[in-house]
C-alpha angles and dihedrals in degrees: 000000000000121000094255091058096049120111118248133322152251087037129028088256101189091050089053091047094054091043090053091049090051092048091052089058097044110022104049095130100028100045103172093113091043094055088052092053096042087051088053090055092050091050090049090052088056092061113146099203122136089257095042097130091053090044091052090049092053091047093051090049089052094048090050092046091053089049093227099145097071093054093046089050092050089050093050090047089050090054092048092048093046100049110013116248095271092053101051115134117245091255094049091049090050091052090049091052092047092050090052093046089052090051092049095047097044097046086050091051102041139035087199092057091047089055088046092053090048090051092051110092090190092057094047091048089053091051091048092049091049095047090051090048099045113031099071097042088049092053090048090051094240101107114114117244093248090054089048086059089051091049090053090051091052092053096044090050092053091047092049092051089049094046094051105087100221093049092043093056090053101042118012095104099021128036099024092045089055090062091057096250094143094054092043093048091049092051093047093045093052099040113021119104093199110104096210092050094048092049095050093041088054091051093048089054092050094048101037101044136071115248092261093048091049091049091053096047095043097042106132092214119180098318113106089203093053091048091054091046093053091041094051093050093047089051091051092048092050091047089053092051090051 
C-alpha cells in the first residue's frame, strides 16, 4: 500500500481501532492493553495533517460503526460502580478521561457520531453519573484538577451534540434533558468561576432550552454580577457569529 492510500496519521488508526475492539472483548477487567489502544485512538484524533478535519470525521465514523462507545461507557461505569469515583485507580481514571476525550473530539468532528452518542444509553448514563459526581464538588472548590478536565469534556461533548443539527433534532429536549444537563448547566453558569465551564454551560442552556426556558435561566435579575455574566456571554456569542 502506498503512503497516499494509508489510513490516518500519526497512528495506524485502523490497527488501533481493531486492537481496541479486541481488548473490549477480552480485557474487560484487566484493562491495561485497552487503555493503551484507547490512548492510540485519542492520539490519532489529535492529528495535525492538512486534512485533519476530514480525517477526524472519518475516524469518528469508524468508531461509531464499530460500536465501541457503548462498551467503553459500560467499562467506565463498571469502574465507577466498583470503586466510587474518588477511589478510582490511576489507570481506571486515565481510561475514563480518554473515553471522555474521545467523546468530545468525535462529537465535534461528526454529526453522525453525535447522533450515535445520543442513541447510546450507556454513554448518556456515564455522562449523567459524572455530572452528578463532579458538579457540586467543583462549585465547592474541592474537585481535583484532573476531574475538572473531565467535567469540561462532559460539557463540551453535550454542547457538540446539541450544536450538531441531526443530533439536536433527536435529543435537545429529550435524551440530554433526562441526564440532568439543564439543571447542571444552570448551576455551573451561575456559580462556577471557571471561564471555560461558564461559557459552555451558557451555550448548553441556549441550545437545549426552549425560548421561555432559556429566558428564565438566563434572566439577569437583580444581581449585578449575574447581569455582567449574562452580558459577557452574549457579547462573546455575538462576536463569534460575526
